[in-house]
N, C-alpha and C positions, 0 to 999 in steps of 0.2 A: 504494500500500500504506500502511496506517496506521502511525503511529509505533511502537506496540507490536509490530506485525508486523515492521517493519524491525529492531527490537531483537532479536526472536526469531531472525530470519534471520541476523543478524550472529553471535549466540551459537552458532547451529548450525554456521555456516561455520567459526568459530574452533575449536570443538570438533572438527570434522571434520578440519581441518588438523592440529591437535595429535595426533589419533589416527593420521593418516597418518604424521606424524613418528615417533611411538613405534613404529609397525609396521616402520620401517626397521631397528630393533634386533632382531636374531635372539634368540629365547628359548633359553636353555641352563640346565642344572642340573649343578652339580658334586656328586657323591656320594662321600663319603669316610668309611669306617668307620661307615656307617649314618646319617651326618649329611648334610644337603643344603644347598647354597648356590645359590639361584637367581641367575642373572645374565643381563643383556642385552648383546649384542655388536653393534657397528656396524663393518662392514668398509669399507675405502675403496672408492670407485667403481672398478669394473673391477679388483678385487683380483687381484694377480699373485703367486702363491706363490714365484716366482723373484726377487721384490724383497723388500727388508727395510723394514718400516714401524715408526714410533714406536708405543709402547703407552701409552695413557692410562687409568688407573683412576680412577673417581670414586665417592666414598663419601658416601652420603646421610645425612640426619639421623635422629634417633630416631623421628620421626613416620612415616617411610616403611618401618619394619621390617615383616616379614611373610613370606609364602610365595607371594603372588599373582604375583610376577615382573612387577609393573606399577608399584607405587607409587614405586619408586626412581627412576623417570624424571620425576617431577613437577618437580624443580628441576634445570635445567642441561642436560637431554638435548637440548633443541631447539637449543642453541648449535652442536652438532656436526653437525646435519642440514642446516644452511644451505648452499645451493649454493656460495657463495663460500668458505666454510670448508672444505668437502670438496674443492674444487678446489685451494685454496692450501695446505692442511695435511692431506694424506692420512695417515690414522692408523687404528689399531685402537683403538676406544673401548669401554670395558667399565664397566657399571654393575651391581655385585653388590648383592644384597639381604640385609641382616642379619636373622637370626632374631629373633623377638619377645623371646625369653628371653635374648638376649645383647646385646653391644655391640662396636663396633669396637675400643675401647680399654679399659684397666683403670681408667678414671676412676671414682672413687667420689663420688657426689653428697652434698653437705652443705647443710643449710638452717639458718640462724641465725634463729629466730623472734623473738628480742628485737630484732635489727637488721633483720629482714625482708630478709636477703641470702642469695643462693645462693653456693655455693662448690664446689670440686672438689679432690680429692686424686688425684694421678697417680703411677703407678709402672710405668715401662717395663721394670723388671727382674723383675716378677712374671710367672708363666706366662701365656701369651696366652689371651684369651677364646676360646670356641668359634668365634665369628665371625672372629677374627683367625687362628686355626689354619686355618680353611677358606679364608680370603683368601690366606694364604701358600701353601696347596696350589694355589689357583687360579693363582697366578703360575707355578708349575711346569707346570700343565696348558696354559696359554696359550703358554708357551715351547716346549712339545713339539708343539703343534698348529698354530702359526702362524709365519709368517716375520717375526720381530721384530728391530728394530735395537736391540741390547743397549746402545748408547750413548745411547738416547733413550727411556728409561722415565720416565713422569711420573705423579704422583698428586695428587689434590686432593679436597676434601670440605668439607661445611658442618656446623657444630654438632658433633654426635657424630661425623660424618665428618671434620670438621676435626681433632678429637682423634685419630681413627684415622689421619689422614694423618701427624701427628707420630710416632705410635707405629709405624706401618708402616715409615717411613724409619729410625727408631731400631733396628728389628729387622732391617732390610736396608739398612745404611748405605752399601753400595757399589754399589747398582744403580740408584738414581733420580737422574736428571740435574736434575730440578726438581720442586718441590711448591708447591701453593697452598691452604693451609688457610684457611677462612672461618669466622669466629666460633667458633674452637676453642680449644684449649689443650693443654698437654702437660707432661711431666716435665722441668723445667729442668735436672736433672742429666744429661739425655741430650744436652746441647748439643754435646759433642765428637763424638758419633756423627752429628749432623746437619750438620756443617760442610762435608761434601763435596757436598752437594746445594744447588742454587740455590733460594732461597725468595722467594715473594711472599705475605705474610700480610695478611689483611683482617679488620677488625672495626669494628662500629658503637659509638661512644662512649656511646650511650644504651641499650646492650644490658642488659636486666634479667633475662636468662636465663643467659647465659654472660658473666661479667665481662670487659670488654675488657682488663683488666690481665693476663689469662692470655696473650693474644697478645703484648702488649708484653713480658712477662717472657720468653716463648720467643724473641722477636726478640733481646732482650738476651743471652740464654744462647748463642745461635748466634754472635752478634757477638763475644762474649768469646773464642770459639775461632777468630776470624777467618773466619767463614763469610760467605757472600754473602746479604744479606737486604734485601728491600724491605718496608716496613710502611705499609699504607694504612689510616688511621683516619678514619671518616666521622662528623663531629660530630653530625649529625642522625639517623643510622640507629640503629634498635633491633636486635633479634635478626636480622631479615631483611636483614642487610647483604649477603647474596649477590646481591640485586638490583643494588646498586651495584657489587659486584665483577664480576658478569657483564657489566655495561655498560661496563667499562673497555676502551677501544678497543685498548689495547696488550696486553691479557692474553694472547690466543692467539699473537700475534706473538712476545711475550716467551717464552712457554712453549715453543713449537716451535723456537725459536732455541737452546735450551739443549742442550748435549751433555756427556757425561762426558769 
């Protein structure tokens, strides 16, 4: 076979495997007061309703918003479909999809044209966005419909989803055992509410979309209240620091070892 033919075959096989992985996630939709939150759900192998399983919520970034119930699986979903992960860490994994017109958090975007810098203002005390309201309702629905270990609730996310991770824990400070926001940020005044959750925070130091200082400030805010925080800063990573975070060999072992 010619070299171009081999390349096309490789791309087809890679896409086919990725498609198979995504199909392992069941399609669901939460409908609440006329609003809809699509989400994908991965059950453990040989799911047994008589057993209790950890729950992991993963929040995507702004580019994956929509209603197709597909795009939210672009980053991170394949981590949890690997045979070794499913065998060693059986869990219920959920990828909700944020509506286009909303956001996971109350972050307000700022741009300083004179300095060519982006910035954000956060307020976890403001009323939740539509997406956050639906996400909070989804937590209730999952608790009602599946056998969950209430001592092992986890949440993570990237970019907008990293911001949502900080805000979700601030709004539900007693339920999450661990959280792992990637290239996110949050309201530093919520540090006291975040202290009971175990944190591993990630950010690229060359990030020109979400300033790395936002993650550094959140880590400091949690530590001021004697919370448990790991902070990984990648000197050469830009905004896609999730690639480095997902490659951390300890990440899932650390995550699933956390209990309330």
